[in-house]
KEZA-331639 format. One line per 2 residues: number of its first residue (from 1); their letters; for each residue z, y, x negated of C-alpha. Coordinates in steps of 0.05 Angstrom, whole numbers, plus 5000, padded with zeros to 4 digits. Last residue first. Layout:
<nodes>
NUM	A	Z:Y:X | ...
</nodes>
This chain:
<nodes>
539	YN	4484:5655:4734 | 4487:5728:4713
537	PN	4559:5741:4735 | 4602:5683:4759
535	QK	4586:5659:4830 | 4626:5678:4891
533	VV	4670:5631:4932 | 4664:5654:5004
531	GQ	4592:5629:5007 | 4605:5576:5060
529	SR	4660:5546:5017 | 4621:5481:5011
527	DI	4559:5520:4989 | 4598:5554:4933
525	ES	4626:5486:4913 | 4558:5454:4912
523	QP	4531:5511:4870 | 4579:5491:4814
521	IP	4617:5553:4790 | 4582:5576:4728
519	WV	4612:5566:4658 | 4652:5622:4625
517	LN	4639:5664:4563 | 4566:5645:4574
515	KN	4546:5702:4620 | 4534:5768:4584
513	LN	4542:5737:4515 | 4480:5695:4525
511	FN	4474:5631:4483 | 4403:5604:4481
509	VG	4402:5594:4406 | 4464:5550:4409
507	KD	4431:5487:4381 | 4370:5509:4340
505	QL	4366:5444:4301 | 4337:5404:4358
503	EK	4363:5334:4375 | 4306:5285:4362
501	LN	4300:5325:4298 | 4333:5272:4254
499	TT	4312:5296:4185 | 4349:5362:4181
497	EF	4414:5333:4211 | 4419:5272:4167
495	KD	4401:5296:4097 | 4438:5362:4106
493	TS	4396:5416:4074 | 4421:5471:4120
491	LT	4399:5543:4107 | 4344:5563:4156
489	TN	4351:5530:4224 | 4421:5500:4219
487	YL	4453:5559:4183 | 4416:5608:4226
485	VF	4444:5577:4290 | 4515:5576:4262
483	TG	4508:5648:4238 | 4483:5673:4304
481	SP	4418:5712:4302 | 4383:5676:4360
479	GM	4448:5664:4398 | 4512:5630:4374
477	LS	4562:5642:4318 | 4571:5717:4321
475	AI	4575:5717:4397 | 4625:5659:4395
473	IP	4673:5703:4356 | 4682:5748:4417
471	KN	4661:5820:4405 | 4698:5878:4373
469	TS	4646:5875:4318 | 4687:5875:4253
467	PD	4754:5855:4284 | 4720:5793:4315
465	IE	4755:5779:4382 | 4779:5708:4392
463	RR	4775:5689:4466 | 4709:5652:4469
461	ID	4717:5622:4400 | 4785:5594:4420
459	FL	4766:5565:4488 | 4708:5528:4456
457	RL	4751:5502:4398 | 4812:5480:4438
455	GE	4796:5410:4465 | 4827:5368:4410
453	FA	4760:5356:4375 | 4778:5400:4315
451	FE	4851:5421:4320 | 4874:5430:4247
449	MR	4808:5453:4216 | 4791:5501:4271
447	RE	4862:5527:4278 | 4865:5540:4202
445	KW	4800:5579:4206 | 4830:5622:4261
443	IA	4892:5635:4220 | 4850:5653:4159
441	RL	4809:5701:4201 | 4873:5735:4224
439	IN	4896:5742:4152 | 4827:5768:4133
437	DG	4841:5826:4180 | 4888:5856:4129
435	FV	4904:5812:4069 | 4891:5743:4040
433	KG	4916:5714:3974 | 4989:5735:3971
431	TK	5009:5683:4022 | 4951:5635:4034
429	PL	4990:5576:4008 | 4958:5518:3969
427	LG	4936:5457:4008 | 4971:5390:4007
425	VR	4959:5369:4079 | 5030:5386:4103
423	AR	5029:5448:4059 | 4973:5478:4101
421	VI	5015:5477:4165 | 5075:5509:4131
419	DV	5028:5559:4097 | 5003:5584:4164
417	NT	5074:5595:4188 | 5091:5634:4125
415	LA	5027:5674:4133 | 5048:5698:4202
413	QA	5118:5715:4178 | 5090:5760:4124
411	TK	5040:5790:4172 | 5091:5812:4224
409	GL	5049:5869:4252 | 5054:5845:4324
407	HF	4981:5824:4323 | 4994:5781:4261
405	QA	5056:5753:4293 | 5017:5728:4353
403	EA	4968:5692:4308 | 5025:5661:4267
401	ST	5065:5640:4328 | 5004:5604:4356
399	LY	4992:5573:4288 | 5063:5546:4283
397	ME	5063:5524:4356 | 4997:5488:4348
395	AL	5026:5448:4290 | 5080:5423:4337
393	RI	5035:5385:4385 | 5007:5395:4454
391	VP	4957:5349:4489 | 4952:5295:4435
389	VN	4911:5234:4456 | 4943:5165:4455
387	LP	4902:5109:4425 | 4908:5042:4461
385	AN	4832:5033:4468 | 4814:5001:4534
383	GF	4754:5041:4556 | 4702:4992:4532
381	TS	4730:4950:4474 | 4746:4892:4521
379	VL	4803:4842:4515 | 4826:4881:4455
377	TR	4865:4848:4398 | 4809:4847:4347
375	RT	4796:4921:4357 | 4868:4936:4336
373	AV	4859:4903:4268 | 4792:4939:4260
371	PI	4822:5008:4269 | 4801:5049:4330
369	YF	4769:5116:4312 | 4785:5174:4359
367	KR	4809:5222:4304 | 4753:5198:4257
365	II	4699:5234:4297 | 4632:5206:4275
363	RG	4580:5228:4224 | 4508:5212:4208
361	SK	4490:5279:4237 | 4441:5265:4294
359	SQ	4458:5192:4300 | 4409:5141:4330
357	KA	4369:5132:4266 | 4434:5126:4226
355	DW	4452:5061:4261 | 4523:5045:4237
353	IH	4559:5035:4171 | 4632:5044:4153
351	TP	4637:5024:4081 | 4707:4998:4067
349	NN	4722:4977:4139 | 4776:4923:4137
347	VE	4808:4945:4071 | 4794:5020:4079
345	DG	4826:5029:4147 | 4865:5093:4133
343	YA	4801:5134:4126 | 4742:5090:4147
341	AE	4708:5080:4081 | 4646:5122:4074
339	GI	4576:5094:4088 | 4563:5140:4148
337	VT	4606:5202:4143 | 4675:5198:4175
335	IT	4703:5264:4202 | 4772:5285:4227
333	SR	4822:5248:4183 | 4773:5253:4124
331	RR	4766:5328:4132 | 4840:5337:4147
329	VI	4861:5302:4082 | 4806:5330:4037
327	DN	4817:5403:4052 | 4783:5433:3990
325	ES	4785:5498:4029 | 4709:5507:4030
323	KY	4703:5432:4039 | 4739:5435:4105
321	CN	4691:5488:4132 | 4632:5450:4102
319	EL	4650:5390:4146 | 4648:5435:4207
317	DS	4580:5461:4188 | 4557:5390:4174
315	TP	4567:5379:4248 | 4613:5327:4279
313	VC	4586:5278:4331 | 4594:5284:4406
311	WG	4562:5219:4430 | 4554:5154:4390
309	WG	4563:5104:4446 | 4612:5058:4410
307	DM	4604:4983:4409 | 4670:4970:4373
305	VD	4650:4914:4325 | 4707:4878:4290
303	KS	4707:4822:4341 | 4636:4805:4318
301	DK	4665:4777:4253 | 4628:4786:4187
299	SP	4698:4794:4157 | 4676:4846:4105
297	FN	4643:4889:4160 | 4570:4908:4157
295	DK	4549:4839:4180 | 4584:4850:4247
293	LE	4535:4906:4264 | 4552:4977:4286
291	GR	4497:5011:4326 | 4533:5071:4354
289	AG	4596:5096:4320 | 4650:5114:4369
287	TF	4649:5180:4407 | 4644:5153:4478
285	TS	4682:5089:4464 | 4741:5123:4431
283	MI	4737:5177:4483 | 4751:5124:4537
281	NG	4824:5120:4516 | 4851:5063:4558
279	LQ	4901:5072:4615 | 4868:5033:4672
277	RS	4931:4989:4679 | 4890:4926:4694
275	PD	4851:4934:4629 | 4915:4926:4587
273	SN	4901:4966:4524 | 4949:5022:4540
271	TQ	4945:5098:4536 | 4991:5158:4546
269	AE	4964:5229:4542 | 5006:5267:4492
267	LI	5061:5318:4497 | 5105:5351:4445
265	SE	5081:5304:4391 | 5103:5319:4320
263	FG	5157:5265:4321 | 5108:5211:4341
261	NQ	5091:5195:4413 | 5048:5135:4394
259	NN	5051:5116:4321 | 5018:5047:4318
257	VN	4951:5071:4346 | 4952:5125:4292
255	WI	4921:5190:4313 | 4978:5237:4292
253	NL	4990:5189:4234 | 4928:5217:4200
251	FN	4965:5281:4182 | 5016:5242:4140
249	TE	5081:5281:4136 | 5080:5288:4211
247	LS	5105:5357:4229 | 5174:5362:4260
245	FG	5201:5365:4331 | 5274:5380:4350
243	GE	5255:5429:4405 | 5301:5486:4387
241	TI	5269:5522:4328 | 5195:5505:4335
239	VK	5195:5502:4411 | 5230:5569:4417
237	NA	5185:5597:4363 | 5124:5581:4405
235	FN	5154:5611:4467 | 5176:5675:4433
233	EA	5112:5685:4393 | 5067:5675:4453
231	DQ	5111:5720:4495 | 5107:5775:4443
229	WK	5032:5768:4435 | 5012:5769:4508
227	EQ	4939:5767:4487 | 4921:5726:4549
225	FL	4901:5665:4509 | 4964:5672:4467
223	SV	5007:5672:4530 | 4969:5611:4556
221	RA	4984:5574:4491 | 5058:5593:4487
219	LL	5068:5575:4560 | 5036:5507:4545
217	GY	5088:5496:4491 | 5145:5522:4534
215	CA	5127:5472:4588 | 5118:5416:4537
213	WK	5187:5434:4511 | 5217:5426:4581
211	TV	5193:5354:4579 | 5132:5320:4608
209	RG	5134:5245:4605 | 5107:5211:4543
207	KD	5168:5170:4527 | 5199:5143:4591
205	ST	5217:5074:4566 | 5240:5102:4499
203	SY	5290:5149:4531 | 5270:5219:4551
201	SA	5276:5288:4521 | 5291:5361:4538
199	KL	5297:5345:4612 | 5258:5381:4666
197	LD	5279:5428:4721 | 5285:5495:4685
195	AA	5221:5482:4646 | 5185:5465:4712
193	KL	5203:5533:4741 | 5177:5568:4679
191	LD	5114:5526:4679 | 5098:5537:4753
189	TE	5108:5612:4748 | 5066:5616:4684
187	IS	5008:5578:4716 | 5012:5622:4778
185	KY	5009:5684:4734 | 4949:5655:4696
183	VE	4913:5646:4762 | 4929:5717:4783
181	EK	4903:5745:4717 | 4838:5706:4723
179	SA	4829:5737:4792 | 4835:5693:4854
177	RE	4772:5665:4883 | 4768:5665:4958
175	LT	4794:5606:4998 | 4743:5577:5046
173	LD	4762:5504:5044 | 4825:5514:5085
171	NV	4802:5482:5150 | 4785:5420:5111
169	SL	4859:5409:5100 | 4907:5437:5049
167	PS	4972:5416:5015 | 5004:5478:4983
165	LA	4989:5522:4923 | 4914:5529:4926
163	LP	4891:5587:4883 | 4816:5596:4885
161	VG	4786:5607:4816 | 4785:5664:4764
159	GF	4749:5645:4700 | 4706:5582:4700
157	NN	4724:5540:4639 | 4787:5574:4616
155	VL	4812:5585:4687 | 4798:5512:4707
153	DY	4833:5480:4647 | 4895:5522:4656
151	YN	4893:5508:4731 | 4897:5433:4717
149	YA	4953:5444:4668 | 4993:5486:4718
147	RL	4987:5431:4770 | 5010:5382:4718
145	FL	5070:5424:4701 | 5090:5433:4774
143	SE	5083:5358:4786 | 5127:5341:4726
141	GL	5180:5390:4748 | 5181:5362:4819
139	YQ	5186:5291:4794 | 5243:5307:4746
137	NK	5282:5354:4791 | 5278:5306:4849
135	QA	5303:5249:4806 | 5363:5290:4783
133	DT	5376:5314:4854 | 5379:5242:4878
131	IP	5327:5215:4926 | 5314:5221:5001
129	AK	5246:5256:4993 | 5234:5325:5022
127	QV	5224:5361:4956 | 5184:5301:4930
125	GD	5134:5306:4987 | 5116:5379:4980
123	IA	5109:5378:4904 | 5073:5311:4907
121	IN	5023:5335:4959 | 5010:5397:4918
119	CA	5000:5355:4856 | 4949:5312:4893
117	GI	4911:5374:4915 | 4913:5400:4844
115	NE	4883:5334:4820 | 4827:5338:4871
113	YR	4819:5410:4850 | 4810:5389:4777
111	TK	4760:5336:4798 | 4716:5384:4837
109	FL	4713:5436:4783 | 4700:5383:4729
107	DS	4647:5343:4766 | 4586:5385:4745
105	LY	4610:5390:4673 | 4573:5327:4653
103	GM	4506:5361:4668 | 4514:5430:4696
101	NN	4445:5440:4728 | 4452:5468:4798
99	PA	4498:5526:4779 | 4460:5534:4713
97	ML	4476:5515:4641 | 4420:5517:4590
95	YQ	4467:5534:4534 | 4439:5479:4489
93	AA	4503:5438:4482 | 4528:5456:4552
91	PI	4465:5441:4593 | 4443:5385:4546
89	FG	4504:5340:4550 | 4488:5301:4614
87	SA	4413:5301:4599 | 4423:5265:4532
85	NQ	4379:5205:4547 | 4388:5153:4492
83	GT	4372:5141:4419 | 4390:5209:4392
81	NG	4464:5203:4404 | 4496:5264:4372
79	MW	4507:5317:4425 | 4523:5358:4363
77	AD	4594:5381:4348 | 4638:5433:4313
75	DT	4597:5497:4322 | 4614:5496:4396
73	AT	4579:5477:4461 | 4582:5404:4438
71	EN	4658:5406:4444 | 4651:5429:4516
69	AL	4607:5368:4529 | 4664:5326:4503
67	RG	4713:5351:4555 | 4659:5346:4608
65	PI	4646:5273:4590 | 4721:5258:4592
63	LQ	4739:5289:4659 | 4709:5253:4719
61	YW	4660:5205:4686 | 4715:5159:4662
59	DY	4744:5143:4730 | 4810:5127:4697
57	HL	4823:5201:4686 | 4851:5213:4617
55	FA	4890:5278:4621 | 4902:5305:4691
53	RK	4885:5245:4734 | 4924:5197:4690
51	YL	4985:5242:4692 | 4980:5251:4768
49	DN	4983:5175:4777 | 5053:5174:4747
47	VF	5073:5225:4800 | 5053:5179:4857
45	TQ	5087:5119:4827 | 5150:5159:4811
43	CE	5157:5185:4882 | 5144:5116:4911
41	EA	5198:5085:4867 | 5247:5141:4883
39	NS	5245:5128:4958 | 5211:5149:5022
37	FY	5157:5190:4987 | 5106:5161:5037
35	ND	5117:5158:5112 | 5080:5221:5133
33	LT	5031:5219:5075 | 5006:5153:5102
31	QV	5023:5081:5086 | 4980:5026:5117
29	GR	5009:4962:5146 | 4999:4981:5219
27	ED	4953:5040:5228 | 4977:5107:5253
25	HQ	4925:5159:5233 | 4962:5218:5203
23	IF	4920:5224:5140 | 4856:5213:5179
21	DN	4875:5264:5231 | 4892:5314:5177
19	SC	4820:5311:5155 | 4784:5288:5092
17	SS	4720:5327:5083 | 4706:5322:5009
15	SI	4708:5356:4941 | 4749:5417:4960
13	FC	4814:5385:4980 | 4844:5321:5008
11	LA	4800:5267:4981 | 4836:5255:4915
9	II	4899:5236:4954 | 4861:5179:4986
7	SL	4864:5127:4931 | 4937:5140:4917
5	II	4955:5124:4989 | 4917:5059:4988
3	KK	4943:5039:4919 | 5014:5047:4943
1	M	5000:5000:5000
</nodes>
């Protein structure tokens, strides 16, 4: 019965025409929203499902392809797979996005509102449930955080969006768009309330649940994104000084299948290799090396082959960023070049080889790589990788604090925070070596190297304002005269990228500053609202 109720919560908002009559229909043996939330087990089951819907949706096409498509809209990633149809990635990667042609991002708006609708149901139901105050606080706090996270993703992809803060029916599908500022205000309100309700930590069995520190961590991020420098510094420093977290001494351990919820992790999406639990990390399949052969592994065993799809591959431009700082640890933890040993898995995969003809850059994302020993234990390698995905981690708090401090005139403190992050990977300090606006540029560069493929790069280059031009950084990277475009079309000599032209070298040339700082609202959603929801400018 729980599966029945959880399968219908996604149908209660913008994406479909579920009615109150359907929810209230009295059918023997079927739970409805009127008789659900009757005990703590039902509350927990419902809220647990919200996590999967927010971070690693078990219907893989709902969130993960869009998340990776956003990566390909940056200077960090190509679409990558040159052996198959790339139509799902093209609109974002080549800046050909249109309301009726959004590729893999076409489902994001709908899916996020399905999730928000489910969060609203949980918030309403948990408050009325006959459970203890402690249980009520936990489930309510988690639901508020997850609603805030869904809105965080929406506002950064689409700008201002409709604010739905209570369970709605089809009669409520015509909400107007709230402003970006109003959406952020709602996010902040939910996070502050959740922080007051939630615990600071959980026992081993509940590891991975949202804590008050996750609330403060996301508050630090959204404050930074809004240029609320003092709030960003305050929230980030609160997590740093009071949260009890510490940086992993080995950067690679952040993506170690045997180090789930490590001591740097403030919040990460939970995974499990049991197919029946629908908790696998599909990104490991999506981005895994395409065209692996058993004969290329020392064991010559087919169980060592992952069968990756080869999408969203690192650019040589990103690799050059690491090389310019002699950042060997983060480069190898983030990028594997074909023929290199898989970093951390050198014995079982000493010369990682795949089909170069089907790979734009001859590179894969190391962060989502599944070690050979783990591959051998999987019932199926498709979508069942037990690799947790960081959502918020301590290094972000240091660099958030640093960026805020720069804008507050605290440059010495800013550089100290940068140097803490650099020291973890054996790099020399920046203190005494960069000055003025170059401090800000150093912070941004550090963010790129630290968080590549963690879902922040597109949002960062859209919001970061170049002190030299007073325009977003993305405008200097993309477009006909963008440095990233010019590098690929006139300067690069990369042996993979410049010879595999099945994906064009001029990625980003179509970028338009007057519209591409947000994506369009899908035309289907505008039609569904009967025109009440208005389109973003110039789409």
